C-alpha positions in Angstrom: -10.0 5.3 -21.9 -10.9 5.5 -18.3 -13.5 3.3 -16.5 -16.7 4.8 -15.4 -16.2 3.1 -12.0 -13.3 4.3 -9.8 -12.6 2.2 -6.7 -11.3 2.9 -3.2 -11.0 1.0 0.1 -12.4 2.4 3.3 -9.3 1.8 5.4 -7.8 2.6 8.8 -4.0 2.4 9.4 -2.7 0.8 12.5 1.1 1.3 13.1 2.7 -1.4 15.3 5.8 0.9 15.6 7.3 3.8 13.7 10.8 2.7 14.6 12.9 1.6 11.6 16.5 0.5 11.1 16.4 2.1 7.6 17.2 5.8 7.1 15.7 6.7 3.7 16.3 10.4 3.3 12.8 11.1 1.9 11.0 9.3 4.8 8.4 11.2 6.9 7.3 8.1 8.9 10.3 6.6 10.8 11.5 7.0 14.3 14.9 5.8 15.6 15.0 2.2 16.9 13.9 2.2 20.5 12.2 5.6 20.3 8.7 4.5 19.2 6.6 2.6 21.7 4.9 -0.5 20.2 1.2 -0.4 19.9 -0.4 -2.6 22.5 -3.3 -5.0 21.7 -5.5 -3.2 24.3 -4.9 0.1 22.5 -5.7 -1.5 19.1 -8.9 -3.0 20.5 -10.1 0.5 21.6 -9.5 1.8 18.1 -11.2 -1.1 16.4 -14.2 -0.9 18.7 -14.7 2.8 17.6 -14.5 1.6 14.0 -17.1 -1.0 14.7 -19.5 1.7 15.9 -19.4 3.6 12.5 -22.6 3.9 10.5 -23.0 1.2 7.9 -22.5 3.6 5.0 -19.1 4.7 6.5 -17.8 1.4 7.8 -14.1 0.7 7.5 -13.4 -2.7 6.0 -9.6 -2.7 5.6 -7.1 -2.5 8.5 -3.7 -1.6 7.1 -1.0 -2.9 9.4 1.8 -0.5 8.4 5.0 -0.9 10.3 8.6 0.4 10.5 11.1 -2.4 10.4 13.1 -4.1 13.1 16.4 -5.5 11.8 16.1 -9.2 10.8 19.1 -10.0 13.0 17.8 -8.1 16.0 16.9 -10.0 19.2 13.6 -8.0 19.1 12.6 -9.2 15.6 10.5 -12.2 16.8 8.6 -10.1 19.3 8.0 -7.4 16.5 6.7 -10.1 14.2 4.5 -11.6 16.8 3.0 -8.2 17.6 2.1 -7.7 13.9 0.6 -11.2 13.7 -1.5 -10.5 16.9 -2.8 -7.2 15.6 -3.9 -8.9 12.3 -5.5 -11.6 14.3 -7.4 -9.1 16.5 -8.5 -7.1 13.5 -9.9 -10.2 11.9 -11.6 -11.4 15.1 -13.3 -8.0 15.3 -14.7 -8.3 11.8 -12.2 -6.4 9.7 -10.0 -7.5 6.7 -6.2 -7.1 7.5 -3.6 -6.1 4.9 0.0 -5.9 6.1 2.9 -3.9 4.7 5.8 -4.2 7.1 8.9 -4.2 4.8 10.7 -7.2 3.6 9.8 -10.4 5.4 11.3 -13.9 5.5 9.5 -16.6 3.6 8.4 -18.1 6.9 7.1 -14.8 8.1 5.1 -14.3 4.9 3.7 -17.8 5.1 2.5 -17.2 8.7 1.0 -13.8 8.0 -0.9 -15.3 5.0 -3.1 -17.1 7.6 -4.4 -13.7 9.0 -4.2 -11.4 6.0 -6.5 -11.2 3.0 -3.6 -9.5 1.1 -0.2 -8.0 1.6 2.0 -5.4 0.0 5.5 -4.0 -0.4 6.6 -1.0 -2.6 9.5 -1.8 -4.9 10.0 2.0 -5.2 12.7 1.8 -7.8 14.9 -1.1 -8.8 18.0 0.9 -9.8 21.0 0.1 -7.5 22.2 3.7 -8.0 19.8 4.8 -5.2 21.9 2.7 -2.7 24.5 5.5 -3.1 22.0 8.3 -2.4 18.6 8.2 -0.8 19.0 4.5 0.2 22.6 4.7 1.4 21.5 3.9 5.0 18.6 1.6 4.0 19.8 -2.0 3.9 16.3 -3.4 3.2 16.0 -1.3 0.0 18.4 -3.6 -1.9 16.4 -4.2 -5.1 16.9 -8.0 -5.1 15.5 -8.3 -1.6 12.3 -6.5 -2.6 11.9 -8.4 -5.9 12.3 -11.6 -3.8 9.2 -10.6 -1.8 7.1 -10.4 -5.0 8.3 -13.8 -6.0 7.6 -15.4 -2.6 4.2 -13.8 -2.5 3.4 -15.5 -5.8 4.7 -18.8 -4.6 2.6 -18.5 -1.5 -0.5 -17.3 -3.4 -0.7 -14.0 -1.5 -2.7 -11.3 -3.3 -0.2 -8.5 -3.5 0.1 -4.7 -3.9 3.4 -3.1 -5.0 4.4 0.2 -6.6 6.8 2.9 -7.6 8.0 6.0 -5.8 8.6 8.6 -8.4 11.1 11.4 -8.1 13.7 10.2 -5.6 16.7 10.4 -8.0 15.9 7.8 -10.6 15.8 8.4 -14.3 12.8 7.7 -16.6 14.1 4.4 -17.9 14.2 3.1 -14.3 10.4 3.5 -14.2 9.9 1.2 -17.2 12.5 -1.3 -16.0 10.8 -1.5 -12.6 7.4 -1.9 -14.2 8.7 -4.6 -16.6 10.1 -6.5 -13.6 6.6 -6.4 -12.0 5.0 -7.6 -15.2 7.4 -10.5 -15.5 6.9 -11.8 -12.0 3.1 -11.4 -12.4 3.2 -13.4 -15.6 4.6 -16.3 -13.5 2.1 -16.2 -10.6 -0.8 -13.8 -11.5 -0.9 -12.5 -8.0 -0.4 -8.7 -8.2 -3.6 -6.8 -7.6 -2.4 -3.3 -7.9 0.6 -1.1 -8.8 0.7 2.2 -7.0 2.3 5.2 -8.8 3.2 7.5 -5.9 4.8 10.9 -6.6 7.5 12.0 -4.1 5.9 14.7 -2.0 8.3 16.5 0.4 7.2 16.5 4.1 8.5 18.1 7.2 10.1 15.0 8.5 12.5 14.2 5.7 16.1 15.2 5.2 16.2 15.0 1.4 16.4 18.4 -0.2 14.6 17.6 -3.5 11.6 19.0 -5.2 8.3 17.2 -5.4 7.6 15.0 -8.4 5.6 17.1 -10.8 2.1 15.7 -10.8 1.6 17.0 -14.3 3.9 14.3 -15.5 1.8 11.6 -13.9 -0.6 11.0 -16.8 2.3 10.2 -19.0 3.8 7.7 -16.5 0.3 6.2 -16.0 -0.4 5.8 -19.7 3.0 4.2 -20.3 2.6 1.9 -17.3 -0.8 0.8 -18.6 0.9 -0.4 -21.8 3.6 -2.3 -19.9 1.5 -3.9 -17.1 -0.9 -6.8 -17.8 -4.5 -5.7 -18.0 -5.5 -7.5 -14.8 -3.2 -5.3 -12.7 -5.0 -2.2 -11.5 -3.1 1.1 -11.4 -3.6 3.1 -8.2 -2.8 6.7 -7.5 -3.0 8.5 -4.1 -5.4 11.4 -4.7 -4.0 13.5 -1.8 -0.7 13.7 -3.6 -2.3 15.0 -6.8 -3.4 18.4 -5.5 -4.9 19.7 -8.8 -8.4 18.4 -9.5 -7.9 18.6 -13.3 -4.7 16.6 -13.1 -6.3 14.0 -10.9 -9.0 13.6 -13.6 -6.2 13.5 -16.2 -4.5 10.6 -14.3 -7.8 8.6 -14.3 -8.2 9.3 -18.0 -4.7 8.0 -18.6 -5.5 4.6 -17.0 -5.6 4.8 -13.2 -8.8 3.5 -11.8 -8.2 3.0 -8.1 -7.6 5.6 -5.3 -6.3 3.3 -2.7 -7.1 3.2 1.0 -8.9 6.3 2.3 -8.9 6.9 6.0 -8.3 9.6 8.6 -4.5 10.0 8.0 -2.0 9.1 5.4 0.7 7.8 7.8 3.4 7.8 5.0 2.6 11.3 3.9 1.2 13.0 7.0 1.6 16.5 5.6 -1.0 15.7 2.9 -4.5 15.1 4.3 -6.6 12.4 2.5 -9.4 13.6 0.3 -12.5 12.0 1.9 -15.3 10.2 0.1 -17.5 13.3 -0.4 -14.6 15.2 -1.9 -13.8 12.4 -4.3 -17.4 11.9 -5.3 -17.7 15.6 -6.1 -14.6 15.5 -8.4 -15.6 12.3 -10.1 -19.1 13.5 -10.7 -17.8 16.2 -13.1 -17.0 13.3 -15.5 -20.0 11.1 -14.6 -17.7 8.6 -12.9 -18.9 6.6 -9.9 -16.9 6.0 -6.8 -17.2 2.5 -5.6 -16.0 0.8 -2.4 -13.8 -2.3 -2.8 -12.2 -4.7 -0.4 -8.5 -5.1 0.1 -8.7 -8.4 -1.8 -10.0 -8.5 -5.4 -12.7 -11.1 -6.1 -10.6 -13.3 -8.3 -8.3 -14.1 -5.4 -10.9 -15.1 -2.8 -10.2 -18.8 -3.5 -6.6 -18.4 -2.3 -7.7 -17.7 1.2 -8.1 -20.2 4.1 -11.7 -20.9 5.2 -11.7 -18.3 8.0 -10.6 -15.5 5.7 -13.0 -16.6 3.0 -15.9 -16.4 5.4 -14.9 -12.9 6.6 -14.4 -11.7 3.0 -17.7 -13.2 1.9 -19.6 -11.2 4.6 -18.0 -7.9 3.4 -18.7 -8.8 -0.3 -22.4 -8.7 0.6 -22.1 -5.1 1.6 -20.6 -3.9 -1.7 -22.3 -6.0 -4.3 
């Protein structure tokens, strides 16, 4: 049974750099190391000032810091991390709520970013090691144990966290359930996972993988099974721009998805698939008498985990949506 309220986050994605030492064959985001200029703080400030000027009803609350990865052993890693931290700090100073997804981080890096982020995230994608021989053959940071470690560290650090599965990259059905079971197990220890994203592989012009898209008609089945595996306090999120059929988007919600993620000008991970904007989503949901409601990138039950500066910033935004 679906909820009558479907949530989304008004978001804008800032990309510190597209460069990434991984070469996932399905990726439409990465650039070769050294081939993507890093975003400057002055450029970010220009973007954020434009967002500040939005009308109240359209205001962006979430700044998603989404970055390609600099190798942990690279001499440039510290400068890369400092740029991410400074961008989060700037977004917070200018009145926004930062959420960072920058690949696997060290415990120390996560602990530092906790000071300037209301939440963080990392996709597990799939935990099967078989993908290390195929789509992840040249992606050292996609080792399943490394990514599971992030979920555990996030729990230990009390970081509200988003994770998820990428469907249709060469895994088998049992891999979905195994990955979801692993998420549920870690959450049972720390109760820190806000959302699980179920993202269908959607081929783009930048990828080298020659594989069909994940059939969105299968999504309701995956969602309904995920809803049985995951604890009730974990929200299931789907990206509506990757479910092109309105009827099947409705079917996904009826199956148990109740969040549509961050909605902004561009889906940086899937740039070939434009975001459905608020008016489009409201029109679709209205056919079932569902209501689209803005949310923050941190769920209310986690506000007490934040430092005082982040709690104050979050409280101001809560007044705009309650």
